[in-house]
Every structure is written in structure tokens, then in C-alpha cells.
C-alpha positions in Angstrom: 30.9 -23.4 -12.8 29.2 -26.3 -14.5 28.7 -27.3 -18.0 27.0 -25.0 -20.6 23.7 -26.4 -21.7 23.5 -26.7 -25.4 21.5 -23.8 -26.9 21.0 -21.9 -23.6 23.2 -20.3 -21.0 22.2 -20.8 -17.3 21.3 -17.7 -15.4 23.8 -18.4 -12.7 26.6 -18.8 -15.2 25.9 -15.5 -17.0 25.3 -13.4 -13.9 28.4 -14.9 -12.1 30.7 -13.9 -15.0 29.1 -10.5 -15.5 29.6 -9.6 -11.8 33.3 -10.1 -11.8 36.1 -7.9 -13.0 36.0 -9.6 -16.4 32.3 -8.8 -16.9 32.6 -7.2 -20.3 34.8 -10.1 -21.5 32.1 -12.4 -20.3 29.7 -10.7 -22.7 32.0 -11.5 -25.5 32.5 -15.0 -24.3 28.7 -15.4 -24.4 28.6 -13.8 -27.8 31.4 -16.2 -29.0 29.4 -19.2 -27.8 26.3 -18.0 -29.6 28.3 -17.3 -32.8 30.0 -20.7 -32.6 26.5 -22.3 -32.6 25.6 -20.4 -35.7 28.9 -21.3 -37.3 28.3 -25.0 -36.7 25.3 -24.6 -39.0 27.3 -22.7 -41.6 30.8 -24.1 -42.3 31.6 -21.2 -44.5 31.5 -18.6 -41.7 34.9 -17.4 -40.5 35.7 -17.7 -36.8 38.9 -15.6 -36.8 37.1 -12.3 -36.7 35.2 -13.0 -33.6 38.2 -14.5 -31.9 40.3 -11.4 -32.6 37.6 -9.2 -31.2 37.5 -11.3 -28.0 41.2 -11.0 -27.6 41.0 -7.2 -27.8 38.2 -7.2 -25.3 40.1 -9.1 -22.6 41.5 -6.0 -21.0 38.1 -4.2 -20.8 37.0 -4.6 -17.2 33.7 -3.8 -15.6 33.3 -2.2 -12.1 30.2 -2.3 -10.0 28.9 1.1 -9.0 25.9 2.2 -7.0 23.6 4.6 -8.8 21.8 7.5 -7.1 18.7 5.5 -6.5 20.7 2.7 -4.8 20.7 0.2 -7.6 23.8 -1.5 -8.8 25.1 -1.1 -12.3 28.2 -2.1 -14.2 30.4 0.8 -15.3 32.9 0.3 -18.0 36.5 1.1 -17.1 37.5 4.0 -19.5 34.7 3.0 -21.9 35.3 6.0 -24.1 38.9 4.9 -24.7 38.6 1.1 -24.7 35.3 0.4 -26.3 35.6 0.4 -30.1 33.2 0.0 -33.0 33.9 -3.8 -33.2 33.1 -4.3 -29.6 29.9 -2.4 -29.7 28.9 -4.3 -32.8 29.3 -7.7 -31.1 27.4 -6.5 -28.0 24.5 -5.2 -30.1 24.5 -8.4 -32.1 24.2 -10.4 -28.9 21.3 -8.1 -27.7 19.5 -8.5 -31.0 19.8 -12.3 -31.0 19.5 -13.6 -27.5 16.3 -14.1 -25.5 18.1 -14.8 -22.2 16.7 -12.2 -19.8 19.8 -11.9 -17.6 22.1 -11.4 -20.6 19.8 -8.8 -22.1 19.7 -6.9 -18.8 23.5 -6.9 -18.5 24.1 -6.0 -22.1 21.7 -3.0 -21.7 23.4 -1.9 -18.5 26.8 -2.0 -20.3 25.5 -0.1 -23.3 23.8 2.4 -21.0 26.9 3.2 -19.1 29.1 3.4 -22.2 26.5 5.8 -23.7 27.4 8.4 -21.1 30.2 9.3 -23.5 29.4 11.2 -26.8 31.7 9.2 -28.9 29.9 6.0 -27.9 26.5 7.7 -28.5 27.5 8.3 -32.1 29.0 4.8 -32.6 25.8 3.1 -31.3 23.7 5.2 -33.6 25.9 4.6 -36.6 25.7 0.8 -35.9 21.9 0.8 -36.0 21.9 0.2 -32.2 19.2 2.7 -31.3 16.4 0.6 -32.8 17.9 -2.6 -31.3 17.8 -1.0 -27.9 14.4 0.6 -28.3 12.9 -2.7 -29.4 13.6 -4.0 -25.9 10.8 -1.7 -24.7 8.5 -4.3 -26.2 10.0 -7.0 -24.1 7.6 -8.8 -21.7 10.1 -8.7 -18.8 9.7 -5.4 -16.8 13.4 -5.3 -15.7 14.5 -5.4 -19.4 12.2 -2.5 -20.2 13.6 -0.5 -17.4 17.2 -1.0 -18.4 16.4 -0.3 -22.0 14.7 3.0 -21.0 17.8 3.9 -18.9 20.1 3.2 -21.8 17.9 5.3 -24.1 18.0 8.1 -21.6 21.7 8.4 -21.9 21.6 8.0 -25.6 18.9 10.8 -25.9 21.4 13.4 -24.7 22.6 13.4 -28.3 20.6 15.6 -30.6 21.2 13.3 -33.6 20.1 10.4 -31.6 16.9 12.2 -30.6 16.1 12.7 -34.3 16.4 9.0 -35.0 14.5 8.0 -31.8 11.5 10.3 -32.6 9.6 7.3 -34.1 9.8 5.7 -30.6 8.5 8.7 -28.7 4.8 7.6 -28.9 5.8 4.1 -27.6 7.9 5.7 -24.8 4.9 7.9 -23.8 2.6 5.0 -23.8 5.0 2.8 -21.8 5.5 5.3 -19.0 1.8 6.2 -18.8 0.9 2.5 -18.5 3.6 1.8 -16.0 2.6 1.3 -12.3 2.5 4.6 -10.5 5.8 5.6 -9.0 7.5 2.5 -10.4 11.1 2.3 -11.6 9.8 2.1 -15.2 7.7 5.2 -14.9 10.6 7.2 -13.4 12.9 5.9 -16.2 10.3 6.9 -18.8 10.0 10.4 -17.3 13.7 10.9 -17.3 13.9 9.9 -21.0 11.1 12.3 -21.9 12.8 15.1 -19.9 15.8 14.7 -22.3 13.6 14.6 -25.3 11.7 17.7 -24.4 14.8 19.9 -23.8 14.4 21.1 -27.4 11.0 21.9 -28.9 11.3 19.7 -32.0 9.2 16.9 -30.6 7.0 18.9 -28.2 3.9 18.3 -30.4 4.1 14.6 -29.8 3.5 15.2 -26.0 0.5 17.5 -26.1 -2.0 14.7 -25.4 -0.1 13.7 -22.3 -0.1 17.1 -20.6 -3.1 16.0 -18.4 -1.1 12.9 -17.4 1.9 14.9 -16.3 -0.4 17.2 -14.3 -1.9 14.2 -12.7 1.5 12.9 -11.6 2.0 16.2 -9.7 -0.9 15.1 -7.5 -0.4 11.3 -7.2 3.3 10.8 -7.6 6.1 10.6 -5.1 8.4 13.5 -4.7 10.8 12.1 -7.3 8.0 11.4 -9.8 6.5 14.9 -9.2 9.9 16.6 -9.9 10.4 14.5 -13.0 7.0 15.3 -14.4 7.4 19.0 -13.5 10.7 19.1 -15.4 8.9 17.9 -18.5 6.2 20.5 -18.0 8.8 23.3 -17.6 10.4 22.2 -20.9 7.1 22.3 -22.6 6.3 25.7 -21.2 9.3 27.2 -23.0 7.5 26.6 -26.3 5.1 29.5 -27.0 3.2 27.3 -29.5 2.2 25.0 -26.6 1.0 27.8 -24.3 -2.7 27.3 -25.1 -2.5 23.5 -24.9 -1.0 23.8 -21.4 -3.3 26.5 -20.1 -6.5 24.7 -21.3 -5.4 21.4 -19.9 -7.8 20.1 -17.3 -6.2 19.8 -13.8 -7.0 16.7 -11.7 -9.0 16.9 -8.5 -7.0 18.0 -5.4 -4.5 19.7 -7.6 -2.4 22.1 -5.5 0.3 24.4 -6.9 1.8 24.9 -3.5 1.5 23.4 0.0 3.5 23.4 3.1 5.3 20.1 2.3 6.9 20.9 -1.0 10.6 21.1 -1.3 12.5 24.2 -2.5 13.5 22.4 -5.7 9.8 21.8 -6.5 8.8 25.3 -5.6 11.5 26.8 -7.8 10.5 24.6 -10.8 6.9 25.5 -10.3 7.7 29.2 -10.3 9.7 28.8 -13.5 6.8 26.9 -15.1 4.4 29.8 -14.1 6.8 32.5 -15.2 7.2 30.8 -18.7 3.5 30.6 -19.1 3.0 34.2 -18.1 5.7 35.5 -20.5 4.2 33.5 -23.3 0.8 34.8 -22.6 2.1 38.3 -22.9 3.7 37.4 -26.3 0.4 36.0 -27.5 -1.6 38.9 -26.1 -2.6 40.2 -29.6 -3.7 36.8 -30.9 -7.2 35.4 -30.8 -8.4 35.3 -27.2 -9.3 32.0 -25.6 -12.0 31.1 -23.1 -10.7 28.8 -20.4 -12.9 26.5 -18.3 -13.0 26.7 -14.5 -11.1 23.4 -14.2 -8.4 24.5 -16.6 -4.7 25.1 -15.6 -5.2 28.8 -16.6 -8.0 29.2 -14.0 -6.0 27.5 -11.3 -2.9 29.8 -11.9 -4.2 33.1 -13.3 -7.9 33.2 -12.3 -9.0 36.0 -9.9 -9.6 33.5 -7.2 -6.8 31.2 -8.1 -4.5 29.3 -5.7 -1.5 31.3 -7.0 -3.2 34.6 -6.5 -3.9 33.7 -2.9 -0.3 32.7 -2.4 1.4 35.8 -4.0 1.7 37.7 -0.7 3.3 34.9 1.2 5.6 34.0 -1.6 6.8 37.6 -1.9 8.0 37.4 1.8 10.4 34.6 0.9 13.9 35.5 1.7 15.4 33.1 -0.8 16.9 35.1 -3.7 15.9 32.4 -6.3 12.3 32.5 -5.2 12.2 36.3 -5.3 13.9 36.3 -8.8 11.2 34.1 -10.3 8.4 35.9 -8.5 9.6 39.1 -10.1 9.3 37.5 -13.5 5.7 36.6 -12.8 4.3 39.8 -11.3 5.7 42.2 -13.8 
């Protein structure tokens, strides 16, 4: 495979090792090399601990698996059984110290796949790994940002992790808003925010980005539109955000429904409208608001609104789900 250049691992060497069945062991081998370099400068450091961890990691293989969007990822074999605290500590230590892009990418993929299991989500948090991974969002390399966001998406399924990650929500919001429209980074950021917005604890941090999510409903691809709408649906479950949602300015060419939308999008839009309608009824006795013509309220509930014009045709839908949500809206 060639000699290892002192102080730097060649890209081909790292990627070749990580692509094989011994991929995870390769990570430890790389970690070992780095640690040995550190130990050369500090004779007092003990090498036996790292060597023992490496021996225990030998049997932890990595398989290649295609994700839903067609990208390849490395999936740990029985990661919830085989990956222990010592192993995660070494991997996180490597991520914290190395600047090699290919290594950082593969470490983040490994962490992201292992984070699909609750026990690993807790271990990573307890080892201080959440901040280590989130710091990768500041990396200049786009692919590293994407893989960091994907890892955080899995980790954010854990409520305790969400609480610790709340300091990073403003950065995540900025990152996905600044990302190229319909890019992999933008989609990854929207998925992360979907998980974060499942509970209302951090909804207030997203208020200023409501117009951005509405804009994506106009400009985004089908995938981006669905992801943005998932966030808006989650926000609409919070009565305290009802006014913020309804007074948000809709972008030009904003359409609630057209002939090209999928059933999935239609159902989510109806849920969004039903939630807003029910929250408006709850807040009926509160201080009345005046909404502008370009507001979401006017588009949905105005006398000449798009939705008002579509009610008749929507009521003719034979699909039971559509009829169910329409019933919630018109009562």
C-alpha cells in the first residue's frame, strides 16, 4: 500500500482501509499511528492501553450499505453490541485531533451509523462527543459538514442529546439556510431540525426562520418541500407559535395546492392547516390580531384565499386520510 508519510496519512491509504471489511479496525490503526506520534514526544505515555483497545476492535467489521438517497455509507456490524465506551473514546479522540478530510468523513459516517442505537447515543453524549461532532459543522469542507449533520440527526433522536445540542441550534439553522438550495447539506440540516422540532422545547429558536421554511415550499425540490413542511407541521402543534406562523409573510408564487403535489405533501399540508385552525379556536378569546394581505393567515383563512377556493374539490377526494383532515378543518 506504500509507506506512511510521517505526520500525514495519504488519502488513498485511509480510504482503502476504510472500504474493506476491516474498516473500523483501520480507524483504530490510524488512531494508533497518531497516538504513537504523540507518545514519541512524551516518553511517559503508556502505549499498552491503546494497544489493548485495538486488539478488542479487530473483530468489529464494517459493511457498505446504500442509503435511501443512493449514497454509500459504512454500517457497523452489531454496533450496539460490539462498540464499547473505549472504542467510541478512541474514535472521538481521532476526530478531535485529525485534520485529514477523508478520515474525518469516515469517522463521522461510523459515528452516525452507530448513533442509530440508543445505547450509543448515550455513550457519545457522556463522552463529550456531541460538541466534538457539532464542531465539524464549522469545517471548511462541505462533505465533512454534511456527514456531521447526518450524525447529529441520528443523535438528536435522543431527548437528552437534544438538550445538550440546543446551543448548536442557531448554528444549524444558519448552516442550512446558507446552504445551496436543494443541496445535500440543506436536506441534512432540515432533517436535523425536523428531529429537534418534534418537541416544543426549542421551537422559539426557529421563529425567525419560519419565512425561510415557507420559501422552501416554493423553491425547493419535492424532497426539500416535504422536509420543510415536516418542520412547519411540528411548529404548528405549539399554540404559542400560532400567531408567529399566521403573520409570517408568504413568498411570491406561494401555492398551498396545485395539480402536481403528491399525496404525502397534500396530507402534511392539511395537517398543518388543521393544527393552525384548532389553535386559532383555542386562542379565540385572546387579543385579536390584524393580519396583512401577504400573511399566511390571509392565504389560508382569508375570504378569497386559495384554500377557501379549494375546499369544494378537496371534499370530493375519496381518500379517507384526506377526508379525515378536511373534517378537522371545516368544523
